N, CA, C and O atoms as a GROMACS GRO file, in nm:
protein
  600
    1MET      N    1   0.684  -5.760   1.039
    1MET     CA    2   0.754  -5.611   1.005
    1MET      C    3   0.690  -5.456   1.026
    1MET      O    4   0.742  -5.354   1.072
    2GLY      N    5   0.577  -5.476   0.980
    2GLY     CA    6   0.487  -5.383   0.962
    2GLY      C    7   0.441  -5.308   1.109
    2GLY      O    8   0.445  -5.190   1.143
    3ASP      N    9   0.396  -5.433   1.183
    3ASP     CA   10   0.389  -5.368   1.312
    3ASP      C   11   0.527  -5.283   1.431
    3ASP      O   12   0.531  -5.184   1.504
    4GLU      N   13   0.621  -5.391   1.392
    4GLU     CA   14   0.760  -5.286   1.451
    4GLU      C   15   0.780  -5.203   1.374
    4GLU      O   16   0.820  -5.124   1.459
    5PHE      N   17   0.792  -5.128   1.252
    5PHE     CA   18   0.791  -5.030   1.217
    5PHE      C   19   0.711  -4.961   1.233
    5PHE      O   20   0.760  -4.856   1.273
    6ASP      N   21   0.597  -4.954   1.225
    6ASP     CA   22   0.450  -4.870   1.323
    6ASP      C   23   0.489  -4.866   1.453
    6ASP      O   24   0.455  -4.750   1.478
    7ALA      N   25   0.519  -4.893   1.519
    7ALA     CA   26   0.585  -4.903   1.640
    7ALA      C   27   0.699  -4.772   1.723
    7ALA      O   28   0.710  -4.702   1.824
    8PHE      N   29   0.780  -4.815   1.561
    8PHE     CA   30   0.930  -4.742   1.575
    8PHE      C   31   0.892  -4.572   1.541
    8PHE      O   32   0.939  -4.472   1.596
    9VAL      N   33   0.796  -4.580   1.440
    9VAL     CA   34   0.752  -4.451   1.398
    9VAL      C   35   0.670  -4.323   1.498
    9VAL      O   36   0.679  -4.200   1.507
   10GLU      N   37   0.562  -4.467   1.584
   10GLU     CA   38   0.523  -4.370   1.702
   10GLU      C   39   0.645  -4.326   1.775
   10GLU      O   40   0.688  -4.211   1.767
   11LYS      N   41   0.687  -4.400   1.831
   11LYS     CA   42   0.778  -4.356   1.942
   11LYS      C   43   0.857  -4.268   1.892
   11LYS      O   44   0.853  -4.162   1.954
   12LEU      N   45   0.919  -4.270   1.815
   12LEU     CA   46   1.002  -4.189   1.745
   12LEU      C   47   0.884  -4.042   1.730
   12LEU      O   48   0.916  -3.935   1.781
   13GLN      N   49   0.774  -4.055   1.670
   13GLN     CA   50   0.689  -3.920   1.693
   13GLN      C   51   0.679  -3.855   1.760
   13GLN      O   52   0.690  -3.733   1.745
   14GLU      N   53   0.631  -3.960   1.941
   14GLU     CA   54   0.636  -3.949   2.026
   14GLU      C   55   0.777  -3.820   2.105
   14GLU      O   56   0.776  -3.702   2.140
   15GLN      N   57   0.861  -3.910   2.103
   15GLN     CA   58   0.966  -3.844   2.134
   15GLN      C   59   1.046  -3.659   2.092
   15GLN      O   60   1.104  -3.577   2.163
   16VAL      N   61   1.012  -3.660   1.959
   16VAL     CA   62   0.990  -3.514   1.878
   16VAL      C   63   0.909  -3.408   1.946
   16VAL      O   64   0.948  -3.303   1.998
   17PHE      N   65   0.752  -3.471   1.933
   17PHE     CA   66   0.673  -3.384   2.049
   17PHE      C   67   0.713  -3.354   2.165
   17PHE      O   68   0.732  -3.240   2.206
   18ASP      N   69   0.735  -3.500   2.250
   18ASP     CA   70   0.856  -3.416   2.427
   18ASP      C   71   0.926  -3.372   2.375
   18ASP      O   72   0.901  -3.256   2.404
   19GLU      N   73   1.029  -3.367   2.296
   19GLU     CA   74   1.128  -3.254   2.298
   19GLU      C   75   1.050  -3.108   2.241
   19GLU      O   76   1.082  -3.004   2.298
   20ALA      N   77   0.991  -3.103   2.174
   20ALA     CA   78   0.918  -2.987   2.134
   20ALA      C   79   0.862  -2.934   2.241
   20ALA      O   80   0.893  -2.822   2.281
   21LYS      N   81   0.786  -2.997   2.291
   21LYS     CA   82   0.747  -2.937   2.410
   21LYS      C   83   0.807  -2.899   2.549
   21LYS      O   84   0.750  -2.816   2.620
   22GLU      N   85   0.926  -2.962   2.588
   22GLU     CA   86   1.013  -2.872   2.647
   22GLU      C   87   1.098  -2.774   2.638
   22GLU      O   88   1.148  -2.701   2.723
   23ALA      N   89   1.114  -2.785   2.465
   23ALA     CA   90   1.182  -2.648   2.440
   23ALA      C   91   1.090  -2.550   2.381
   23ALA      O   92   1.129  -2.438   2.349
   24PHE      N   93   0.984  -2.583   2.368
   24PHE     CA   94   0.874  -2.429   2.359
   24PHE      C   95   0.744  -2.455   2.424
   24PHE      O   96   0.641  -2.426   2.364
   25GLY      N   97   0.740  -2.524   2.579
   25GLY     CA   98   0.618  -2.517   2.641
   25GLY      C   99   0.512  -2.542   2.570
   25GLY      O  100   0.520  -2.532   2.448
   26GLU      N  101   0.398  -2.577   2.630
   26GLU     CA  102   0.285  -2.562   2.542
   26GLU      C  103   0.200  -2.509   2.498
   26GLU      O  104   0.106  -2.573   2.450
   27THR      N  105   0.201  -2.343   2.498
   27THR     CA  106   0.150  -2.296   2.444
   27THR      C  107   0.242  -2.253   2.290
   27THR      O  108   0.184  -2.173   2.217
   28GLY      N  109   0.331  -2.286   2.258
   28GLY     CA  110   0.418  -2.286   2.196
   28GLY      C  111   0.451  -2.404   2.084
   28GLY      O  112   0.479  -2.396   1.965
   29PHE      N  113   0.432  -2.541   2.192
   29PHE     CA  114   0.438  -2.660   2.102
   29PHE      C  115   0.239  -2.652   2.013
   29PHE      O  116   0.220  -2.685   1.896
   30GLN      N  117   0.156  -2.616   2.083
   30GLN     CA  118   0.052  -2.596   2.029
   30GLN      C  119   0.032  -2.539   1.876
   30GLN      O  120  -0.030  -2.580   1.778
   31ARG      N  121   0.115  -2.421   1.905
   31ARG     CA  122   0.109  -2.336   1.760
   31ARG      C  123   0.240  -2.395   1.690
   31ARG      O  124   0.251  -2.379   1.568
   32TRP      N  125   0.307  -2.442   1.738
   32TRP     CA  126   0.406  -2.507   1.647
   32TRP      C  127   0.307  -2.632   1.587
   32TRP      O  128   0.325  -2.653   1.467
   33ARG      N  129   0.250  -2.681   1.624
   33ARG     CA  130   0.186  -2.855   1.545
   33ARG      C  131   0.060  -2.770   1.509
   33ARG      O  132  -0.007  -2.847   1.441
   34ASN      N  133  -0.006  -2.653   1.519
   34ASN     CA  134  -0.106  -2.619   1.408
   34ASN      C  135  -0.123  -2.402   1.417
   34ASN      O  136  -0.214  -2.324   1.443
   35PRO      N  137   0.000  -2.390   1.385
   35PRO     CA  138   0.025  -2.249   1.267
   35PRO      C  139  -0.090  -2.180   1.299
   35PRO      O  140  -0.174  -2.270   1.311
   36LEU      N  141  -0.143  -2.077   1.321
   36LEU     CA  142  -0.203  -1.996   1.265
   36LEU      C  143  -0.149  -1.886   1.161
   36LEU      O  144  -0.032  -1.865   1.127
   37TYR      N  145  -0.292  -1.806   1.110
   37TYR     CA  146  -0.216  -1.713   1.018
   37TYR      C  147  -0.076  -1.723   0.925
   37TYR      O  148   0.007  -1.633   0.908
   38ARG      N  149  -0.073  -1.883   0.861
   38ARG     CA  150   0.033  -1.872   0.801
   38ARG      C  151  -0.021  -1.865   0.656
   38ARG      O  152  -0.135  -1.901   0.628
   39GLY      N  153   0.057  -1.821   0.575
   39GLY     CA  154   0.036  -1.773   0.428
   39GLY      C  155   0.035  -1.616   0.414
   39GLY      O  156   0.044  -1.515   0.484
   40ALA      N  157   0.016  -1.659   0.262
   40ALA     CA  158   0.033  -1.465   0.218
   40ALA      C  159  -0.112  -1.394   0.241
   40ALA      O  160  -0.208  -1.459   0.200
   41LEU      N  161  -0.127  -1.316   0.278
   41LEU     CA  162  -0.295  -1.254   0.261
   41LEU      C  163  -0.298  -1.184   0.168
   41LEU      O  164  -0.218  -1.092   0.149
   42GLU      N  165  -0.412  -1.222   0.075
   42GLU     CA  166  -0.451  -1.198  -0.022
   42GLU      C  167  -0.469  -1.033  -0.034
   42GLU      O  168  -0.515  -1.004   0.076
   43ASN      N  169  -0.459  -0.943  -0.089
   43ASN     CA  170  -0.484  -0.762  -0.069
   43ASN      C  171  -0.447  -0.717   0.019
   43ASN      O  172  -0.527  -0.639   0.072
   44ALA      N  173  -0.292  -0.737   0.100
   44ALA     CA  174  -0.278  -0.680   0.190
   44ALA      C  175  -0.235  -0.578   0.159
   44ALA      O  176  -0.179  -0.584   0.050
   45ASP      N  177  -0.234  -0.450   0.220
   45ASP     CA  178  -0.194  -0.341   0.197
   45ASP      C  179  -0.083  -0.360   0.258
   45ASP      O  180  -0.128  -0.359   0.373
   46THR      N  181   0.053  -0.382   0.272
   46THR     CA  182   0.178  -0.358   0.303
   46THR      C  183   0.236  -0.553   0.294
   46THR      O  184   0.160  -0.647   0.270
   47HIS      N  185   0.365  -0.560   0.317
   47HIS     CA  186   0.415  -0.664   0.310
   47HIS      C  187   0.555  -0.618   0.316
   47HIS      O  188   0.599  -0.521   0.254
   48ALA      N  189   0.635  -0.708   0.410
   48ALA     CA  190   0.776  -0.721   0.402
   48ALA      C  191   0.824  -0.845   0.418
   48ALA      O  192   0.758  -0.929   0.479
   49ARG      N  193   0.968  -0.878   0.354
   49ARG     CA  194   1.019  -0.964   0.393
   49ARG      C  195   1.184  -0.959   0.410
   49ARG      O  196   1.268  -0.906   0.336
   50ILE      N  197   1.203  -1.034   0.534
   50ILE     CA  198   1.365  -0.998   0.562
   50ILE      C  199   1.432  -1.134   0.603
   50ILE      O  200   1.377  -1.220   0.671
   51THR      N  201   1.534  -1.139   0.560
   51THR     CA  202   1.638  -1.267   0.571
   51THR      C  203   1.726  -1.231   0.684
   51THR      O  204   1.822  -1.154   0.674
   52GLY      N  205   1.682  -1.303   0.818
   52GLY     CA  206   1.747  -1.281   0.941
   52GLY      C  207   1.895  -1.355   0.912
   52GLY      O  208   1.898  -1.453   0.838
   53LYS      N  209   2.031  -1.299   0.980
   53LYS     CA  210   2.114  -1.342   0.962
   53LYS      C  211   2.179  -1.547   1.010
   53LYS      O  212   2.286  -1.603   0.987
   54CYS      N  213   2.065  -1.591   1.070
   54CYS     CA  214   2.037  -1.684   1.032
   54CYS      C  215   2.032  -1.813   0.911
   54CYS      O  216   2.066  -1.931   0.904
   55GLY      N  217   1.959  -1.701   0.816
   55GLY     CA  218   1.970  -1.742   0.736
   55GLY      C  219   1.753  -1.758   0.703
   55GLY      O  220   1.688  -1.750   0.598
   56ASP      N  221   1.723  -1.774   0.803
   56ASP     CA  222   1.573  -1.796   0.749
   56ASP      C  223   1.498  -1.672   0.689
   56ASP      O  224   1.567  -1.570   0.692
   57THR      N  225   1.398  -1.661   0.645
   57THR     CA  226   1.308  -1.565   0.575
   57THR      C  227   1.179  -1.574   0.670
   57THR      O  228   1.116  -1.668   0.719
   58MET      N  229   1.166  -1.443   0.676
   58MET     CA  230   1.060  -1.424   0.778
   58MET      C  231   0.939  -1.325   0.652
   58MET      O  232   1.010  -1.236   0.604
   59GLU      N  233   0.823  -1.316   0.602
   59GLU     CA  234   0.726  -1.242   0.552
   59GLU      C  235   0.616  -1.200   0.643
   59GLU      O  236   0.548  -1.281   0.706
   60ILE      N  237   0.605  -1.098   0.646
   60ILE     CA  238   0.488  -1.058   0.688
   60ILE      C  239   0.386  -0.951   0.609
   60ILE      O  240   0.422  -0.859   0.536
   61PHE      N  241   0.245  -0.988   0.645
   61PHE     CA  242   0.147  -0.921   0.548
   61PHE      C  243   0.048  -0.856   0.661
   61PHE      O  244   0.015  -0.910   0.767
   62LEU      N  245   0.003  -0.711   0.606
   62LEU     CA  246  -0.068  -0.664   0.702
   62LEU      C  247  -0.189  -0.606   0.636
   62LEU      O  248  -0.140  -0.546   0.540
   63LYS      N  249  -0.343  -0.585   0.629
   63LYS     CA  250  -0.438  -0.552   0.595
   63LYS      C  251  -0.488  -0.393   0.735
   63LYS      O  252  -0.501  -0.392   0.857
   64PHE      N  253  -0.496  -0.318   0.660
   64PHE     CA  254  -0.546  -0.228   0.765
   64PHE      C  255  -0.715  -0.128   0.696
   64PHE      O  256  -0.735  -0.060   0.596
   65ASN      N  257  -0.779  -0.159   0.781
   65ASN     CA  258  -0.940  -0.120   0.794
   65ASN      C  259  -0.931   0.045   0.875
   65ASN      O  260  -0.922   0.051   0.998
   66ASP      N  261  -0.933   0.116   0.826
   66ASP     CA  262  -0.985   0.262   0.932
   66ASP      C  263  -0.814   0.270   1.025
   66ASP      O  264  -0.798   0.295   1.144
   67ASP      N  265  -0.737   0.250   0.951
   67ASP     CA  266  -0.613   0.261   1.023
   67ASP      C  267  -0.603   0.127   1.157
   67ASP      O  268  -0.536   0.174   1.249
   68CYS      N  269  -0.624   0.058   1.173
   68CYS     CA  270  -0.622  -0.083   1.234
   68CYS      C  271  -0.605  -0.166   1.179
   68CYS      O  272  -0.665  -0.175   1.072
   69VAL      N  273  -0.509  -0.281   1.222
   69VAL     CA  274  -0.460  -0.410   1.154
   69VAL      C  275  -0.606  -0.519   1.104
   69VAL      O  276  -0.645  -0.567   1.211
   70THR      N  277  -0.655  -0.550   1.041
   70THR     CA  278  -0.823  -0.588   1.036
   70THR      C  279  -0.712  -0.767   0.996
   70THR      O  280  -0.764  -0.874   1.030
   71GLY      N  281  -0.659  -0.766   0.970
   71GLY     CA  282  -0.535  -0.843   0.843
   71GLY      C  283  -0.411  -0.879   0.869
   71GLY      O  284  -0.318  -0.803   0.840
   72ALA      N  285  -0.387  -1.010   0.931
   72ALA     CA  286  -0.226  -1.025   0.942
   72ALA      C  287  -0.182  -1.211   0.879
   72ALA      O  288  -0.245  -1.316   0.870
   73SER      N  289  -0.013  -1.155   0.840
   73SER     CA  290  -0.025  -1.338   0.835
   73SER      C  291   0.144  -1.326   0.800
   73SER      O  292   0.207  -1.223   0.778
   74TYR      N  293   0.189  -1.453   0.803
   74TYR     CA  294   0.327  -1.437   0.760
   74TYR      C  295   0.348  -1.595   0.666
   74TYR      O  296   0.271  -1.678   0.618
   75MET      N  297   0.486  -1.580   0.676
   75MET     CA  298   0.529  -1.697   0.613
   75MET      C  299   0.684  -1.684   0.638
   75MET      O  300   0.752  -1.587   0.670
   76THR      N  301   0.713  -1.811   0.613
   76THR     CA  302   0.855  -1.840   0.706
   76THR      C  303   0.929  -1.987   0.588
   76THR      O  304   0.873  -2.086   0.541
   77ASP      N  305   1.087  -1.933   0.577
   77ASP     CA  306   1.100  -2.057   0.530
   77ASP      C  307   1.163  -2.132   0.616
   77ASP      O  308   1.201  -2.246   0.587
   78GLY      N  309   1.183  -2.072   0.742
   78GLY     CA  310   1.236  -2.143   0.891
   78GLY      C  311   1.270  -2.224   0.937
   78GLY      O  312   1.323  -2.288   0.846
   79CYS      N  313   1.281  -2.288   1.040
   79CYS     CA  314   1.259  -2.401   1.108
   79CYS      C  315   1.159  -2.329   1.214
   79CYS      O  316   1.122  -2.212   1.206
   80GLY      N  317   1.111  -2.455   1.347
   80GLY     CA  318   0.985  -2.423   1.333
   80GLY      C  319   0.970  -2.321   1.450
   80GLY      O  320   0.852  -2.290   1.470
   81ALA      N  321   1.088  -2.242   1.555
   81ALA     CA  322   1.103  -2.162   1.639
   81ALA      C  323   1.048  -2.043   1.509
   81ALA      O  324   0.951  -1.972   1.533
   82SER      N  325   1.104  -2.035   1.411
   82SER     CA  326   1.035  -1.895   1.352
   82SER      C  327   0.855  -1.938   1.320
   82SER      O  328   0.763  -1.857   1.325
   83THR      N  329   0.845  -2.048   1.295
   83THR     CA  330   0.716  -2.076   1.275
   83THR      C  331   0.649  -2.005   1.375
   83THR      O  332   0.563  -1.919   1.359
   84VAL      N  333   0.693  -2.045   1.473
   84VAL     CA  334   0.579  -2.034   1.638
   84VAL      C  335   0.638  -1.883   1.651
   84VAL      O  336   0.614  -1.841   1.764
   85CYS      N  337   0.695  -1.808   1.587
   85CYS     CA  338   0.779  -1.665   1.619
   85CYS      C  339   0.673  -1.578   1.547
   85CYS      O  340   0.618  -1.475   1.588
   86GLY      N  341   0.653  -1.660   1.397
   86GLY     CA  342   0.579  -1.574   1.273
   86GLY      C  343   0.423  -1.596   1.324
   86GLY      O  344   0.329  -1.523   1.294
   87SER      N  345   0.421  -1.660   1.369
   87SER     CA  346   0.248  -1.705   1.403
   87SER      C  347   0.216  -1.634   1.502
   87SER      O  348   0.103  -1.587   1.498
   88PHE      N  349   0.282  -1.610   1.597
   88PHE     CA  350   0.247  -1.491   1.719
   88PHE      C  351   0.255  -1.362   1.649
   88PHE      O  352   0.164  -1.282   1.630
   89ALA      N  353   0.352  -1.355   1.620
   89ALA     CA  354   0.378  -1.217   1.545
   89ALA      C  355   0.220  -1.138   1.473
   89ALA      O  356   0.178  -1.022   1.484
   90ALA      N  357   0.179  -1.226   1.420
   90ALA     CA  358   0.077  -1.207   1.288
   90ALA      C  359  -0.085  -1.192   1.435
   90ALA      O  360  -0.181  -1.116   1.449
   91GLU      N  361  -0.039  -1.293   1.498
   91GLU     CA  362  -0.150  -1.313   1.614
   91GLU      C  363  -0.178  -1.164   1.693
   91GLU      O  364  -0.284  -1.102   1.700
   92ILE      N  365  -0.046  -1.129   1.748
   92ILE     CA  366  -0.029  -1.018   1.804
   92ILE      C  367  -0.051  -0.854   1.772
   92ILE      O  368  -0.071  -0.755   1.844
   93ALA      N  369  -0.035  -0.884   1.587
   93ALA     CA  370  -0.041  -0.764   1.543
   93ALA      C  371  -0.214  -0.712   1.497
   93ALA      O  372  -0.250  -0.597   1.471
   94HIS      N  373  -0.298  -0.834   1.496
   94HIS     CA  374  -0.443  -0.761   1.489
   94HIS      C  375  -0.503  -0.731   1.564
   94HIS      O  376  -0.502  -0.760   1.684
   95GLY      N  377  -0.591  -0.643   1.486
   95GLY     CA  378  -0.652  -0.518   1.568
   95GLY      C  379  -0.558  -0.384   1.608
   95GLY      O  380  -0.621  -0.283   1.642
   96LYS      N  381  -0.448  -0.378   1.607
   96LYS     CA  382  -0.344  -0.259   1.603
   96LYS      C  383  -0.331  -0.164   1.518
   96LYS      O  384  -0.332  -0.189   1.398
   97THR      N  385  -0.316  -0.047   1.563
   97THR     CA  386  -0.310   0.074   1.540
   97THR      C  387  -0.124   0.100   1.481
   97THR      O  388  -0.032   0.035   1.531
   98PRO      N  389  -0.109   0.170   1.406
   98PRO     CA  390   0.027   0.173   1.312
   98PRO      C  391   0.078   0.239   1.466
   98PRO      O  392   0.126   0.145   1.530
   99ASP      N  393   0.083   0.346   1.534
   99ASP     CA  394   0.107   0.372   1.658
   99ASP      C  395   0.140   0.196   1.741
   99ASP      O  396   0.256   0.166   1.769
  100GLU      N  397   0.040   0.110   1.768
  100GLU     CA  398   0.078   0.025   1.877
  100GLU      C  399   0.155  -0.106   1.807
  100GLU      O  400   0.204  -0.204   1.863
  101LEU      N  401   0.146  -0.068   1.632
  101LEU     CA  402   0.202  -0.209   1.619
  101LEU      C  403   0.370  -0.150   1.652
  101LEU      O  404   0.445  -0.247   1.666
  102THR      N  405   0.430  -0.041   1.664
  102THR     CA  406   0.593   0.004   1.703
  102THR      C  407   0.636  -0.057   1.822
  102THR      O  408   0.755  -0.074   1.850
  103GLU      N  409   0.542  -0.091   1.891
  103GLU     CA  410   0.542  -0.161   2.033
  103GLU      C  411   0.581  -0.273   2.030
  103GLU      O  412   0.641  -0.329   2.121
  104ILE      N  413   0.543  -0.336   1.890
  104ILE     CA  414   0.585  -0.479   1.896
  104ILE      C  415   0.745  -0.556   1.888
  104ILE      O  416   0.814  -0.534   1.788
  105THR      N  417   0.765  -0.588   1.929
  105THR     CA  418   0.918  -0.608   1.965
  105THR      C  419   0.952  -0.762   1.990
  105THR      O  420   0.853  -0.827   2.025
  106GLY      N  421   1.064  -0.830   1.979
  106GLY     CA  422   1.064  -0.940   2.018
  106GLY      C  423   1.026  -1.008   2.114
  106GLY      O  424   0.951  -1.106   2.116
  107GLU      N  425   1.097  -0.938   2.218
  107GLU     CA  426   1.040  -0.936   2.384
  107GLU      C  427   0.885  -0.971   2.405
  107GLU      O  428   0.827  -1.044   2.484
  108THR      N  429   0.832  -0.869   2.277
  108THR     CA  430   0.645  -0.912   2.356
  108THR      C  431   0.612  -1.020   2.245
  108THR      O  432   0.501  -1.073   2.243
  109ILE      N  433   0.696  -1.045   2.167
  109ILE     CA  434   0.678  -1.190   2.077
  109ILE      C  435   0.703  -1.316   2.198
  109ILE      O  436   0.619  -1.404   2.219
  110LEU      N  437   0.801  -1.308   2.252
  110LEU     CA  438   0.862  -1.405   2.362
  110LEU      C  439   0.791  -1.427   2.437
  110LEU      O  440   0.741  -1.539   2.448
  111LYS      N  441   0.753  -1.293   2.541
  111LYS     CA  442   0.621  -1.298   2.634
  111LYS      C  443   0.508  -1.368   2.598
  111LYS      O  444   0.465  -1.463   2.663
  112LYS      N  445   0.463  -1.331   2.507
  112LYS     CA  446   0.338  -1.439   2.458
  112LYS      C  447   0.356  -1.544   2.447
  112LYS      O  448   0.264  -1.615   2.487
  113ILE      N  449   0.476  -1.613   2.391
  113ILE     CA  450   0.496  -1.725   2.368
  113ILE      C  451   0.472  -1.818   2.495
  113ILE      O  452   0.410  -1.920   2.523
  114GLY      N  453   0.591  -1.688   2.583
  114GLY     CA  454   0.583  -1.803   2.687
  114GLY      C  455   0.703  -1.859   2.740
  114GLY      O  456   0.766  -1.778   2.808
  115ARG      N  457   0.762  -1.990   2.730
  115ARG     CA  458   0.884  -2.056   2.713
  115ARG      C  459   0.911  -2.068   2.591
  115ARG      O  460   0.833  -2.127   2.516
  116PHE      N  461   1.030  -2.014   2.544
  116PHE     CA  462   1.125  -2.049   2.459
  116PHE      C  463   1.259  -2.081   2.409
  116PHE      O  464   1.326  -1.995   2.465
  117PRO      N  465   1.326  -2.138   2.351
  117PRO     CA  466   1.472  -2.182   2.409
  117PRO      C  467   1.546  -2.033   2.359
  117PRO      O  468   1.501  -1.948   2.282
  118LYS      N  469   1.688  -2.039   2.440
  118LYS     CA  470   1.744  -1.900   2.400
  118LYS      C  471   1.844  -1.898   2.268
  118LYS      O  472   1.917  -1.807   2.227
  119GLU      N  473   1.831  -1.980   2.235
  119GLU     CA  474   1.925  -2.022   2.139
  119GLU      C  475   1.809  -1.973   2.008
  119GLU      O  476   1.857  -1.892   1.928
  120ASN      N  477   1.699  -2.006   1.988
  120ASN     CA  478   1.596  -1.974   1.889
  120ASN      C  479   1.535  -1.812   1.948
  120ASN      O  480   1.445  -1.759   1.882
  121GLU      N  481   1.575  -1.760   2.037
  121GLU     CA  482   1.483  -1.604   2.006
  121GLU      C  483   1.520  -1.547   1.916
  121GLU      O  484   1.430  -1.480   1.866
  122HIS      N  485   1.627  -1.539   1.860
  122HIS     CA  486   1.659  -1.424   1.743
  122HIS      C  487   1.535  -1.442   1.629
  122HIS      O  488   1.521  -1.359   1.539
  123CYS      N  489   1.455  -1.548   1.641
  123CYS     CA  490   1.366  -1.574   1.528
  123CYS      C  491   1.226  -1.485   1.539
  123CYS      O  492   1.139  -1.457   1.456
  124ALA      N  493   1.243  -1.450   1.686
  124ALA     CA  494   1.103  -1.359   1.781
  124ALA      C  495   1.147  -1.216   1.751
  124ALA      O  496   1.066  -1.123   1.749
  125PHE      N  497   1.298  -1.200   1.725
  125PHE     CA  498   1.319  -1.032   1.677
  125PHE      C  499   1.315  -1.036   1.516
  125PHE      O  500   1.271  -0.938   1.455
  126LEU      N  501   1.359  -1.147   1.448
  126LEU     CA  502   1.316  -1.134   1.298
  126LEU      C  503   1.199  -1.094   1.301
  126LEU      O  504   1.177  -0.986   1.247
  127ALA      N  505   1.088  -1.165   1.361
  127ALA     CA  506   0.919  -1.137   1.362
  127ALA      C  507   0.895  -1.023   1.341
  127ALA      O  508   0.844  -0.963   1.246
  128ALA      N  509   0.949  -0.982   1.478
  128ALA     CA  510   0.915  -0.844   1.496
  128ALA      C  511   1.032  -0.736   1.383
  128ALA      O  512   0.984  -0.670   1.290
  129GLU      N  513   1.091  -0.736   1.395
  129GLU     CA  514   1.213  -0.654   1.261
  129GLU      C  515   1.066  -0.662   1.126
  129GLU      O  516   0.998  -0.566   1.088
  130THR      N  517   1.059  -0.781   1.090
  130THR     CA  518   0.982  -0.783   1.008
  130THR      C  519   0.846  -0.709   0.964
  130THR      O  520   0.826  -0.675   0.847
  131ILE      N  521   0.753  -0.686   1.073
  131ILE     CA  522   0.659  -0.626   1.126
  131ILE      C  523   0.697  -0.468   1.120
  131ILE      O  524   0.632  -0.382   1.061
  132GLN      N  525   0.755  -0.459   1.156
  132GLN     CA  526   0.804  -0.271   1.148
  132GLN      C  527   0.869  -0.232   1.014
  132GLN      O  528   0.875  -0.125   0.955
  133GLU      N  529   0.907  -0.334   0.991
  133GLU     CA  530   0.942  -0.301   0.788
  133GLU      C  531   0.815  -0.277   0.739
  133GLU      O  532   0.782  -0.172   0.684
  134ALA      N  533   0.740  -0.380   0.759
  134ALA     CA  534   0.567  -0.341   0.632
  134ALA      C  535   0.513  -0.264   0.749
  134ALA      O  536   0.393  -0.255   0.722
  135LEU      N  537   0.529  -0.216   0.838
  135LEU     CA  538   0.430  -0.099   0.932
  135LEU      C  539   0.552   0.010   0.834
  135LEU      O  540   0.509   0.069   0.735
  136GLN      N  541   0.672   0.024   0.867
  136GLN     CA  542   0.683   0.133   0.743
  136GLN      C  543   0.690   0.178   0.630
  136GLN      O  544   0.688   0.296   0.595
  137LYS      N  545   0.705   0.034   0.536
  137LYS     CA  546   0.632   0.055   0.393
  137LYS      C  547   0.482   0.114   0.392
  137LYS      O  548   0.452   0.211   0.324
  138TYR      N  549   0.391   0.046   0.474
  138TYR     CA  550   0.270   0.080   0.496
  138TYR      C  551   0.264   0.269   0.582
  138TYR      O  552   0.156   0.328   0.592
  139MET      N  553   0.345   0.308   0.612
  139MET     CA  554   0.366   0.428   0.626
  139MET      C  555   0.388   0.559   0.522
  139MET      O  556   0.330   0.668   0.524
  140VAL      N  557   0.508   0.500   0.418
  140VAL     CA  558   0.526   0.572   0.364
  140VAL      C  559   0.418   0.574   0.251
  140VAL      O  560   0.413   0.668   0.172
  141ARG      N  561   0.327   0.460   0.245
  141ARG     CA  562   0.250   0.485   0.129
  141ARG      C  563   0.167   0.549   0.152
  141ARG      O  564   0.090   0.596   0.068
  142GLN      N  565   0.161   0.564   0.260
  142GLN     CA  566   0.025   0.677   0.334
  142GLN      C  567   0.028   0.797   0.324
  142GLN      O  568  -0.070   0.867   0.298
  143MET      N  569   0.170   0.848   0.350
  143MET     CA  570   0.166   0.949   0.363
  143MET      C  571   0.197   1.005   0.194
  143MET      O  572   0.146   1.108   0.151
  144LYS      N  573   0.263   0.942   0.134
  144LYS     CA  574   0.239   1.003  -0.031
  144LYS      C  575   0.073   0.970  -0.104
  144LYS      O  576   0.037   1.017  -0.212
  145LYS      N  577   0.018   0.911  -0.044
  145LYS     CA  578  -0.162   0.916  -0.090
  145LYS      C  579  -0.196   1.015  -0.035
  145LYS      O  580  -0.273   1.085  -0.101
  146ASN      N  581  -0.158   1.066   0.105
  146ASN     CA  582  -0.218   1.182   0.161
  146ASN      C  583  -0.157   1.278   0.072
  146ASN      O  584  -0.253   1.351   0.049
  147LYS      N  585  -0.036   1.336  -0.009
  147LYS     CA  586   0.035   1.425  -0.071
  147LYS      C  587  -0.002   1.434  -0.208
  147LYS      O  588   0.043   1.506  -0.297
  148GLY      N  589  -0.113   1.329  -0.210
  148GLY     CA  590  -0.164   1.299  -0.393
  148GLY      C  591  -0.049   1.201  -0.474
  148GLY      O  592  -0.079   1.168  -0.589
  149GLU      N  593   0.041   1.169  -0.435
  149GLU     CA  594   0.186   1.097  -0.516
  149GLU      C  595   0.129   0.978  -0.525
  149GLU      O  596   0.039   0.952  -0.444
  150LYS      N  597   0.178   0.850  -0.652
  150LYS     CA  598   0.102   0.736  -0.617
  150LYS      C  599   0.254   0.669  -0.581
  150LYS      O  600   0.262   0.553  -0.539
   0.00000   0.00000   0.00000
C-alpha cells in the first residue's frame, strides 16, 4: 500500500505542477515554487498593507538609501498568484528611486511575469497598489522630516 500511495501522491504533485506551469508560465511557476523577497523587512523605512476586494492581503516593505530602494520585500496571506505578484513587485522595486516607483503598475508586474491567468491579474494590481501606498507613506515622512516634524 505504501508504494501505491507514494505513486498516487507523486502523480498528484506532478499534475499540480503541470497546471501551475500552464497557468503561470515557466517564469511565474519558478517564482511560485521559490518565491524571492518574501517576509517582513527589518528596519524598513516604509510599509503598507492593503486587503484587496478578493480578500487577499498584500504587504510591501521598502528600505531606502540615498533616495533609492536598497531593500524590498512582501508578505501575503493570499493564493499562489498573490505570492508570484508580490515577489515580482518587490524585485521590480529594488534599485528604484521614488519617481521610478510611481511607474510600477499592475501592467508592469504582469509584463515582468509574462503569462498569467486573466482571473488572477487583480493580484498584480494589488501588489502595485501596495507599493504605491508604501511610497506615499515614505514621501509624507520625508516631507515631515525635511520640515523638522516628527
